[in-house]
N, CA, C and O atoms as a GROMACS GRO file, in nm:
protein
  240
    1UNK      N    1  15.374   9.127   7.931
    1UNK     CA    2  15.282   9.125   8.045
    1UNK      C    3  15.269   9.251   8.073
    1UNK      O    4  15.159   9.274   8.125
    2UNK      N    5  15.354   9.368   8.057
    2UNK     CA    6  15.323   9.487   8.099
    2UNK      C    7  15.226   9.563   7.987
    2UNK      O    8  15.160   9.660   8.024
    3UNK      N    9  15.218   9.523   7.865
    3UNK     CA   10  15.139   9.544   7.731
    3UNK      C   11  14.982   9.495   7.830
    3UNK      O   12  14.913   9.578   7.888
    4UNK      N   13  14.960   9.372   7.828
    4UNK     CA   14  14.831   9.322   7.898
    4UNK      C   15  14.807   9.422   8.021
    4UNK      O   16  14.700   9.482   8.031
    5UNK      N   17  14.901   9.435   8.107
    5UNK     CA   18  14.885   9.558   8.241
    5UNK      C   19  14.833   9.679   8.207
    5UNK      O   20  14.771   9.758   8.279
    6UNK      N   21  14.863   9.690   8.084
    6UNK     CA   22  14.803   9.861   8.035
    6UNK      C   23  14.624   9.827   7.963
    6UNK      O   24  14.524   9.899   7.966
    7UNK      N   25  14.641   9.702   7.908
    7UNK     CA   26  14.472   9.693   7.876
    7UNK      C   27  14.411   9.635   7.984
    7UNK      O   28  14.288   9.646   7.985
    8UNK      N   29  14.452   9.588   8.057
    8UNK     CA   30  14.368   9.562   8.226
    8UNK      C   31  14.326   9.727   8.258
    8UNK      O   32  14.212   9.772   8.262
    9UNK      N   33  14.419   9.781   8.273
    9UNK     CA   34  14.421   9.923   8.356
    9UNK      C   35  14.316   9.944   8.279
    9UNK      O   36  14.207   9.910   8.324
   10UNK      N   37  14.323   9.993   8.170
   10UNK     CA   38  14.259  10.059   8.093
   10UNK      C   39  14.066   9.973   8.101
   10UNK      O   40  13.961  10.029   8.131
   11UNK      N   41  14.084   9.876   8.074
   11UNK     CA   42  13.970   9.813   8.093
   11UNK      C   43  13.868   9.840   8.262
   11UNK      O   44  13.747   9.854   8.286
   12UNK      N   45  13.976   9.836   8.338
   12UNK     CA   46  13.914   9.864   8.467
   12UNK      C   47  13.840   9.999   8.467
   12UNK      O   48  13.734  10.020   8.526
   13UNK      N   49  13.904  10.084   8.396
   13UNK     CA   50  13.872  10.307   8.425
   13UNK      C   51  13.792  10.284   8.364
   13UNK      O   52  13.698  10.339   8.422
   14UNK      N   53  13.732  10.210   8.232
   14UNK     CA   54  13.648  10.248   8.172
   14UNK      C   55  13.520  10.173   8.248
   14UNK      O   56  13.413  10.231   8.260
   15UNK      N   57  13.541  10.047   8.296
   15UNK     CA   58  13.449   9.961   8.384
   15UNK      C   59  13.385  10.094   8.494
   15UNK      O   60  13.269  10.137   8.497
   16UNK      N   61  13.474  10.127   8.558
   16UNK     CA   62  13.442  10.233   8.636
   16UNK      C   63  13.393  10.353   8.621
   16UNK      O   64  13.333  10.411   8.712
   17UNK      N   65  13.414  10.405   8.505
   17UNK     CA   66  13.364  10.539   8.458
   17UNK      C   67  13.235  10.507   8.428
   17UNK      O   68  13.151  10.589   8.465
   18UNK      N   69  13.191  10.395   8.361
   18UNK     CA   70  13.060  10.336   8.328
   18UNK      C   71  12.968  10.366   8.434
   18UNK      O   72  12.866  10.435   8.442
   19UNK      N   73  13.051  10.274   8.538
   19UNK     CA   74  12.960  10.305   8.688
   19UNK      C   75  12.962  10.410   8.769
   19UNK      O   76  12.905  10.380   8.873
   20UNK      N   77  13.005  10.526   8.770
   20UNK     CA   78  12.977  10.640   8.805
   20UNK      C   79  12.874  10.713   8.710
   20UNK      O   80  12.796  10.798   8.754
   21UNK      N   81  12.878  10.678   8.589
   21UNK     CA   82  12.782  10.731   8.526
   21UNK      C   83  12.661  10.679   8.498
   21UNK      O   84  12.579  10.741   8.431
   22UNK      N   85  12.636  10.547   8.553
   22UNK     CA   86  12.501  10.486   8.593
   22UNK      C   87  12.440  10.522   8.729
   22UNK      O   88  12.327  10.515   8.777
   23UNK      N   89  12.599  10.579   8.788
   23UNK     CA   90  12.490  10.597   8.984
   23UNK      C   91  12.459  10.755   8.936
   23UNK      O   92  12.348  10.797   8.969
   24UNK      N   93  12.526  10.825   8.878
   24UNK     CA   94  12.480  10.986   8.863
   24UNK      C   95  12.357  10.968   8.804
   24UNK      O   96  12.271  11.044   8.848
   25UNK      N   97  12.317  10.886   8.714
   25UNK     CA   98  12.164  10.898   8.621
   25UNK      C   99  12.110  10.866   8.758
   25UNK      O  100  12.024  10.943   8.802
   26UNK      N  101  12.147  10.765   8.832
   26UNK     CA  102  12.036  10.735   8.944
   26UNK      C  103  11.984  10.828   9.050
   26UNK      O  104  11.878  10.833   9.112
   27UNK      N  105  12.116  10.915   9.050
   27UNK     CA  106  12.087  11.032   9.151
   27UNK      C  107  12.014  11.118   9.092
   27UNK      O  108  11.923  11.170   9.156
   28UNK      N  109  12.034  11.148   8.977
   28UNK     CA  110  11.944  11.269   8.930
   28UNK      C  111  11.796  11.180   8.926
   28UNK      O  112  11.702  11.252   8.961
   29UNK      N  113  11.764  11.069   8.899
   29UNK     CA  114  11.590  11.002   8.898
   29UNK      C  115  11.606  11.036   9.046
   29UNK      O  116  11.579  11.156   9.047
   30UNK      N  117  11.637  11.001   9.179
   30UNK     CA  118  11.605  11.000   9.277
   30UNK      C  119  11.588  11.204   9.310
   30UNK      O  120  11.509  11.270   9.378
   31UNK      N  121  11.669  11.232   9.249
   31UNK     CA  122  11.651  11.395   9.281
   31UNK      C  123  11.481  11.407   9.219
   31UNK      O  124  11.389  11.421   9.299
   32UNK      N  125  11.459  11.400   9.082
   32UNK     CA  126  11.376  11.414   9.039
   32UNK      C  127  11.200  11.339   9.092
   32UNK      O  128  11.091  11.352   9.035
   33UNK      N  129  11.234  11.261   9.220
   33UNK     CA  130  11.114  11.198   9.272
   33UNK      C  131  11.098  11.086   9.163
   33UNK      O  132  10.984  11.062   9.121
   34UNK      N  133  11.182  11.030   9.124
   34UNK     CA  134  11.110  10.917   9.009
   34UNK      C  135  11.079  10.789   9.117
   34UNK      O  136  11.146  10.742   9.208
   35UNK      N  137  10.930  10.752   9.057
   35UNK     CA  138  10.918  10.605   9.142
   35UNK      C  139  10.988  10.467   9.107
   35UNK      O  140  11.022  10.433   8.993
   36UNK      N  141  11.004  10.392   9.227
   36UNK     CA  142  11.090  10.257   9.200
   36UNK      C  143  11.247  10.299   9.219
   36UNK      O  144  11.331  10.215   9.188
   37UNK      N  145  11.297  10.446   9.278
   37UNK     CA  146  11.391  10.454   9.302
   37UNK      C  147  11.410  10.480   9.439
   37UNK      O  148  11.336  10.564   9.490
   38UNK      N  149  11.501  10.420   9.513
   38UNK     CA  150  11.562  10.437   9.650
   38UNK      C  151  11.654  10.486   9.686
   38UNK      O  152  11.748  10.454   9.614
   39UNK      N  153  11.694  10.581   9.800
   39UNK     CA  154  11.826  10.591   9.862
   39UNK      C  155  11.935  10.492   9.885
   39UNK      O  156  12.057  10.505   9.889
   40UNK      N  157  11.827  10.352   9.905
   40UNK     CA  158  11.946  10.232   9.966
   40UNK      C  159  11.993  10.167   9.842
   40UNK      O  160  12.082  10.082   9.850
   41UNK      N  161  11.936  10.202   9.715
   41UNK     CA  162  11.984  10.175   9.605
   41UNK      C  163  12.105  10.225   9.559
   41UNK      O  164  12.189  10.167   9.490
   42UNK      N  165  12.107  10.375   9.619
   42UNK     CA  166  12.205  10.475   9.562
   42UNK      C  167  12.323  10.449   9.679
   42UNK      O  168  12.442  10.463   9.651
   43UNK      N  169  12.293  10.424   9.765
   43UNK     CA  170  12.405  10.402   9.879
   43UNK      C  171  12.481  10.238   9.876
   43UNK      O  172  12.578  10.199   9.942
   44UNK      N  173  12.397  10.162   9.771
   44UNK     CA  174  12.456  10.036   9.760
   44UNK      C  175  12.556  10.034   9.631
   44UNK      O  176  12.655   9.961   9.620
   45UNK      N  177  12.505  10.137   9.526
   45UNK     CA  178  12.593  10.141   9.426
   45UNK      C  179  12.712  10.240   9.489
   45UNK      O  180  12.829  10.229   9.452
   46UNK      N  181  12.676  10.326   9.577
   46UNK     CA  182  12.799  10.435   9.567
   46UNK      C  183  12.918  10.328   9.675
   46UNK      O  184  13.041  10.340   9.678
   47UNK      N  185  12.856  10.256   9.731
   47UNK     CA  186  12.951  10.154   9.841
   47UNK      C  187  13.024  10.063   9.716
   47UNK      O  188  13.145  10.040   9.725
   48UNK      N  189  12.955  10.018   9.612
   48UNK     CA  190  13.046   9.921   9.491
   48UNK      C  191  13.114  10.022   9.428
   48UNK      O  192  13.225   9.978   9.397
   49UNK      N  193  13.097  10.159   9.387
   49UNK     CA  194  13.206  10.214   9.335
   49UNK      C  195  13.323  10.264   9.418
   49UNK      O  196  13.435  10.300   9.381
   50UNK      N  197  13.278  10.257   9.519
   50UNK     CA  198  13.357  10.300   9.584
   50UNK      C  199  13.526  10.197   9.628
   50UNK      O  200  13.648  10.212   9.634
   51UNK      N  201  13.414  10.087   9.649
   51UNK     CA  202  13.522   9.948   9.659
   51UNK      C  203  13.566   9.941   9.504
   51UNK      O  204  13.689   9.938   9.497
   52UNK      N  205  13.526   9.939   9.425
   52UNK     CA  206  13.628   9.952   9.277
   52UNK      C  207  13.739  10.026   9.275
   52UNK      O  208  13.851   9.983   9.249
   53UNK      N  209  13.697  10.197   9.317
   53UNK     CA  210  13.806  10.264   9.345
   53UNK      C  211  13.914  10.242   9.396
   53UNK      O  212  14.022  10.250   9.337
   54UNK      N  213  13.895  10.210   9.516
   54UNK     CA  214  13.978  10.152   9.602
   54UNK      C  215  14.075  10.004   9.549
   54UNK      O  216  14.195   9.989   9.573
   55UNK      N  217  14.007   9.928   9.489
   55UNK     CA  218  14.103   9.812   9.430
   55UNK      C  219  14.185   9.863   9.307
   55UNK      O  220  14.294   9.811   9.282
   56UNK      N  221  14.141   9.949   9.242
   56UNK     CA  222  14.223  10.018   9.098
   56UNK      C  223  14.338  10.122   9.169
   56UNK      O  224  14.446  10.137   9.111
   57UNK      N  225  14.320  10.169   9.253
   57UNK     CA  226  14.401  10.250   9.346
   57UNK      C  227  14.554  10.130   9.429
   57UNK      O  228  14.676  10.114   9.431
   58UNK      N  229  14.444  10.084   9.476
   58UNK     CA  230  14.576   9.985   9.550
   58UNK      C  231  14.654   9.894   9.462
   58UNK      O  232  14.762   9.847   9.496
   59UNK      N  233  14.605   9.875   9.365
   59UNK     CA  234  14.628   9.764   9.258
   59UNK      C  235  14.702   9.813   9.133
   59UNK      O  236  14.764   9.754   9.044
   60UNK      N  237  14.667   9.970   9.161
   60UNK     CA  238  14.797  10.010   9.027
   60UNK      C  239  14.838  10.142   9.071
   60UNK      O  240  14.925  10.204   9.009
   0.00000   0.00000   0.00000
């Protein structure tokens, strides 16, 4: 079971890392004034990442 737990932890961390990179790209697009990108979208993504981080911290 501990081996599985380690794998789950790594997978969750990789997923969180991917989400952060995508969020940074979105922030860059907002900063550059790209069309079709809103501050609200960024805030939603940020909130989602925060929830994922809290889950990872709380459960591991």
